[in-house]
PyMOL commands that place a pseudoatom at each C-alpha (Angstrom):
pseudoatom trace, name=CA, resn=MET, resi=1, chain=A, elem=C, hetatm=0, pos=[0.000, 0.000, 0.000]
pseudoatom trace, name=CA, resn=PHE, resi=2, chain=A, elem=C, hetatm=0, pos=[2.889, 2.369, 0.743]
pseudoatom trace, name=CA, resn=LYS, resi=3, chain=A, elem=C, hetatm=0, pos=[4.209, 1.764, -2.770]
pseudoatom trace, name=CA, resn=GLU, resi=4, chain=A, elem=C, hetatm=0, pos=[0.775, 2.658, -4.130]
pseudoatom trace, name=CA, resn=ILE, resi=5, chain=A, elem=C, hetatm=0, pos=[0.745, 5.902, -2.134]
pseudoatom trace, name=CA, resn=ASN, resi=6, chain=A, elem=C, hetatm=0, pos=[4.277, 6.704, -3.296]
pseudoatom trace, name=CA, resn=ASP, resi=7, chain=A, elem=C, hetatm=0, pos=[3.235, 6.087, -6.903]
pseudoatom trace, name=CA, resn=LEU, resi=8, chain=A, elem=C, hetatm=0, pos=[0.258, 8.395, -6.340]
pseudoatom trace, name=CA, resn=MET, resi=9, chain=A, elem=C, hetatm=0, pos=[2.472, 11.177, -5.026]
pseudoatom trace, name=CA, resn=VAL, resi=10, chain=A, elem=C, hetatm=0, pos=[4.818, 10.884, -8.012]
pseudoatom trace, name=CA, resn=GLY, resi=11, chain=A, elem=C, hetatm=0, pos=[1.845, 10.706, -10.372]
pseudoatom trace, name=CA, resn=MET, resi=12, chain=A, elem=C, hetatm=0, pos=[0.419, 13.868, -8.835]
pseudoatom trace, name=CA, resn=LEU, resi=13, chain=A, elem=C, hetatm=0, pos=[3.636, 15.780, -9.413]
pseudoatom trace, name=CA, resn=GLN, resi=14, chain=A, elem=C, hetatm=0, pos=[3.843, 14.559, -12.991]
pseudoatom trace, name=CA, resn=GLY, resi=15, chain=A, elem=C, hetatm=0, pos=[0.170, 15.213, -13.696]
pseudoatom trace, name=CA, resn=LYS, resi=16, chain=A, elem=C, hetatm=0, pos=[-0.428, 11.570, -14.674]
pseudoatom trace, name=CA, resn=ILE, resi=17, chain=A, elem=C, hetatm=0, pos=[-2.808, 10.997, -11.776]
pseudoatom trace, name=CA, resn=LEU, resi=18, chain=A, elem=C, hetatm=0, pos=[-5.450, 13.145, -13.465]
pseudoatom trace, name=CA, resn=LYS, resi=19, chain=A, elem=C, hetatm=0, pos=[-5.803, 10.436, -16.144]
pseudoatom trace, name=CA, resn=SER, resi=20, chain=A, elem=C, hetatm=0, pos=[-5.932, 7.546, -13.659]
pseudoatom trace, name=CA, resn=ASP, resi=21, chain=A, elem=C, hetatm=0, pos=[-8.927, 5.232, -13.669]
pseudoatom trace, name=CA, resn=LYS, resi=22, chain=A, elem=C, hetatm=0, pos=[-8.509, 4.795, -9.890]
pseudoatom trace, name=CA, resn=PHE, resi=23, chain=A, elem=C, hetatm=0, pos=[-9.997, 8.223, -9.079]
pseudoatom trace, name=CA, resn=ASN, resi=24, chain=A, elem=C, hetatm=0, pos=[-12.970, 10.406, -9.827]
pseudoatom trace, name=CA, resn=VAL, resi=25, chain=A, elem=C, hetatm=0, pos=[-11.664, 13.871, -10.630]
pseudoatom trace, name=CA, resn=SER, resi=26, chain=A, elem=C, hetatm=0, pos=[-13.508, 17.171, -10.368]
pseudoatom trace, name=CA, resn=PHE, resi=27, chain=A, elem=C, hetatm=0, pos=[-12.074, 20.615, -11.071]
pseudoatom trace, name=CA, resn=TYR, resi=28, chain=A, elem=C, hetatm=0, pos=[-12.672, 23.993, -9.472]
pseudoatom trace, name=CA, resn=GLU, resi=29, chain=A, elem=C, hetatm=0, pos=[-10.985, 27.302, -10.116]
pseudoatom trace, name=CA, resn=ASN, resi=30, chain=A, elem=C, hetatm=0, pos=[-10.688, 30.878, -9.013]
pseudoatom trace, name=CA, resn=ASN, resi=31, chain=A, elem=C, hetatm=0, pos=[-8.661, 33.721, -10.496]
pseudoatom trace, name=CA, resn=LYS, resi=32, chain=A, elem=C, hetatm=0, pos=[-5.337, 32.428, -9.068]
pseudoatom trace, name=CA, resn=GLN, resi=33, chain=A, elem=C, hetatm=0, pos=[-5.466, 28.634, -9.040]
pseudoatom trace, name=CA, resn=ILE, resi=34, chain=A, elem=C, hetatm=0, pos=[-7.113, 25.438, -10.212]
pseudoatom trace, name=CA, resn=LEU, resi=35, chain=A, elem=C, hetatm=0, pos=[-8.077, 22.711, -7.751]
pseudoatom trace, name=CA, resn=ALA, resi=36, chain=A, elem=C, hetatm=0, pos=[-8.254, 19.105, -8.885]
pseudoatom trace, name=CA, resn=ASN, resi=37, chain=A, elem=C, hetatm=0, pos=[-10.208, 17.096, -6.308]
pseudoatom trace, name=CA, resn=LEU, resi=38, chain=A, elem=C, hetatm=0, pos=[-9.532, 13.372, -6.567]
pseudoatom trace, name=CA, resn=THR, resi=39, chain=A, elem=C, hetatm=0, pos=[-11.684, 10.808, -4.754]
pseudoatom trace, name=CA, resn=PRO, resi=40, chain=A, elem=C, hetatm=0, pos=[-10.645, 7.158, -4.794]
pseudoatom trace, name=CA, resn=LYS, resi=41, chain=A, elem=C, hetatm=0, pos=[-12.719, 4.546, -6.616]
pseudoatom trace, name=CA, resn=THR, resi=42, chain=A, elem=C, hetatm=0, pos=[-11.053, 1.401, -5.301]
pseudoatom trace, name=CA, resn=PRO, resi=43, chain=A, elem=C, hetatm=0, pos=[-11.966, -0.059, -1.895]
pseudoatom trace, name=CA, resn=GLU, resi=44, chain=A, elem=C, hetatm=0, pos=[-8.264, -0.411, -1.036]
pseudoatom trace, name=CA, resn=MET, resi=45, chain=A, elem=C, hetatm=0, pos=[-7.582, 3.297, -1.501]
pseudoatom trace, name=CA, resn=LYS, resi=46, chain=A, elem=C, hetatm=0, pos=[-10.811, 4.275, 0.251]
pseudoatom trace, name=CA, resn=GLU, resi=47, chain=A, elem=C, hetatm=0, pos=[-9.453, 2.583, 3.386]
pseudoatom trace, name=CA, resn=PHE, resi=48, chain=A, elem=C, hetatm=0, pos=[-6.573, 5.078, 3.549]
pseudoatom trace, name=CA, resn=ILE, resi=49, chain=A, elem=C, hetatm=0, pos=[-7.645, 8.364, 1.999]
pseudoatom trace, name=CA, resn=SER, resi=50, chain=A, elem=C, hetatm=0, pos=[-10.910, 10.198, 1.549]
pseudoatom trace, name=CA, resn=SER, resi=51, chain=A, elem=C, hetatm=0, pos=[-9.614, 12.577, -1.129]
pseudoatom trace, name=CA, resn=MET, resi=52, chain=A, elem=C, hetatm=0, pos=[-6.588, 14.325, -2.550]
pseudoatom trace, name=CA, resn=HIS, resi=53, chain=A, elem=C, hetatm=0, pos=[-6.405, 17.941, -3.617]
pseudoatom trace, name=CA, resn=LEU, resi=54, chain=A, elem=C, hetatm=0, pos=[-3.930, 19.205, -6.203]
pseudoatom trace, name=CA, resn=TYR, resi=55, chain=A, elem=C, hetatm=0, pos=[-3.572, 22.964, -6.452]
pseudoatom trace, name=CA, resn=PHE, resi=56, chain=A, elem=C, hetatm=0, pos=[-2.194, 24.361, -9.719]
pseudoatom trace, name=CA, resn=ASP, resi=57, chain=A, elem=C, hetatm=0, pos=[-0.964, 27.922, -10.083]
pseudoatom trace, name=CA, resn=LYS, resi=58, chain=A, elem=C, hetatm=0, pos=[-2.666, 29.608, -13.042]
pseudoatom trace, name=CA, resn=LYS, resi=59, chain=A, elem=C, hetatm=0, pos=[0.523, 31.543, -13.870]
pseudoatom trace, name=CA, resn=ASP, resi=60, chain=A, elem=C, hetatm=0, pos=[2.427, 28.453, -14.985]
pseudoatom trace, name=CA, resn=TYR, resi=61, chain=A, elem=C, hetatm=0, pos=[0.030, 25.523, -14.371]
pseudoatom trace, name=CA, resn=LEU, resi=62, chain=A, elem=C, hetatm=0, pos=[2.546, 23.813, -12.111]
pseudoatom trace, name=CA, resn=VAL, resi=63, chain=A, elem=C, hetatm=0, pos=[1.557, 22.037, -8.908]
pseudoatom trace, name=CA, resn=LYS, resi=64, chain=A, elem=C, hetatm=0, pos=[1.633, 24.523, -6.043]
pseudoatom trace, name=CA, resn=LYS, resi=65, chain=A, elem=C, hetatm=0, pos=[0.531, 22.179, -3.259]
pseudoatom trace, name=CA, resn=ILE, resi=66, chain=A, elem=C, hetatm=0, pos=[-0.818, 18.702, -2.618]
pseudoatom trace, name=CA, resn=LYS, resi=67, chain=A, elem=C, hetatm=0, pos=[-3.182, 17.863, 0.220]
pseudoatom trace, name=CA, resn=MET, resi=68, chain=A, elem=C, hetatm=0, pos=[-3.977, 14.240, 1.016]
pseudoatom trace, name=CA, resn=LEU, resi=69, chain=A, elem=C, hetatm=0, pos=[-6.938, 13.836, 3.389]
pseudoatom trace, name=CA, resn=GLU, resi=70, chain=A, elem=C, hetatm=0, pos=[-7.263, 10.720, 5.535]
pseudoatom trace, name=CA, resn=LEU, resi=71, chain=A, elem=C, hetatm=0, pos=[-10.517, 9.198, 6.746]
pseudoatom trace, name=CA, resn=SER, resi=72, chain=A, elem=C, hetatm=0, pos=[-9.728, 10.253, 10.321]
pseudoatom trace, name=CA, resn=GLY, resi=73, chain=A, elem=C, hetatm=0, pos=[-9.706, 13.927, 9.325]
pseudoatom trace, name=CA, resn=ASP, resi=74, chain=A, elem=C, hetatm=0, pos=[-5.910, 14.140, 9.449]
pseudoatom trace, name=CA, resn=TYR, resi=75, chain=A, elem=C, hetatm=0, pos=[-4.107, 15.273, 6.334]
pseudoatom trace, name=CA, resn=THR, resi=76, chain=A, elem=C, hetatm=0, pos=[-0.685, 15.568, 4.755]
pseudoatom trace, name=CA, resn=LEU, resi=77, chain=A, elem=C, hetatm=0, pos=[0.122, 18.874, 3.077]
pseudoatom trace, name=CA, resn=ILE, resi=78, chain=A, elem=C, hetatm=0, pos=[3.049, 19.395, 0.716]
pseudoatom trace, name=CA, resn=GLU, resi=79, chain=A, elem=C, hetatm=0, pos=[3.686, 22.956, -0.468]
pseudoatom trace, name=CA, resn=PHE, resi=80, chain=A, elem=C, hetatm=0, pos=[6.233, 24.021, -3.067]
pseudoatom trace, name=CA, resn=TYR, resi=81, chain=A, elem=C, hetatm=0, pos=[8.112, 27.294, -2.613]
pseudoatom trace, name=CA, resn=ASN, resi=82, chain=A, elem=C, hetatm=0, pos=[10.812, 28.979, -4.682]
pseudoatom trace, name=CA, resn=ARG, resi=83, chain=A, elem=C, hetatm=0, pos=[10.286, 26.518, -7.505]
pseudoatom trace, name=CA, resn=LYS, resi=84, chain=A, elem=C, hetatm=0, pos=[13.003, 26.408, -10.109]
pseudoatom trace, name=CA, resn=ILE, resi=85, chain=A, elem=C, hetatm=0, pos=[12.328, 24.707, -13.413]
pseudoatom trace, name=CA, resn=ASN, resi=86, chain=A, elem=C, hetatm=0, pos=[14.956, 23.127, -15.669]
pseudoatom trace, name=CA, resn=ILE, resi=87, chain=A, elem=C, hetatm=0, pos=[17.943, 24.715, -13.960]
pseudoatom trace, name=CA, resn=GLU, resi=88, chain=A, elem=C, hetatm=0, pos=[21.481, 23.435, -14.456]
pseudoatom trace, name=CA, resn=ILE, resi=89, chain=A, elem=C, hetatm=0, pos=[22.578, 21.118, -11.639]
pseudoatom trace, name=CA, resn=PRO, resi=90, chain=A, elem=C, hetatm=0, pos=[26.342, 20.545, -11.340]
pseudoatom trace, name=CA, resn=ASN, resi=91, chain=A, elem=C, hetatm=0, pos=[27.437, 16.919, -11.615]
pseudoatom trace, name=CA, resn=SER, resi=92, chain=A, elem=C, hetatm=0, pos=[29.576, 17.412, -8.499]
pseudoatom trace, name=CA, resn=LEU, resi=93, chain=A, elem=C, hetatm=0, pos=[26.400, 17.359, -6.391]
pseudoatom trace, name=CA, resn=PHE, resi=94, chain=A, elem=C, hetatm=0, pos=[25.926, 13.711, -7.315]
pseudoatom trace, name=CA, resn=ASN, resi=95, chain=A, elem=C, hetatm=0, pos=[29.350, 12.380, -6.293]
pseudoatom trace, name=CA, resn=VAL, resi=96, chain=A, elem=C, hetatm=0, pos=[29.078, 9.412, -3.952]
pseudoatom trace, name=CA, resn=LYS, resi=97, chain=A, elem=C, hetatm=0, pos=[31.654, 9.318, -1.181]
for i in range(1, 97): cmd.bond("trace and resi %d" % i, "trace and resi %d" % (i + 1))
show_as sticks, trace
zoom trace
């Protein structure tokens, strides 16, 4: 199940989750952002989450935040700040010691 949740998180960041047959998706928007509300279809996912919210910034249509709501009312919120897209990353940062 943790692998499934991890795959969901990656799919949300890549935008692939919006095409998944595992969720019902509804969209809402205001003048600054678009909200994609995903509710699980499968009984397995319904045991863990009640819904997931993806917030897209209308300036660049990139994910601004992800909110995963649990059945208990708890939630996990991931927010992205100071996003940098397609910047050069030096190879030296990937040296293994």
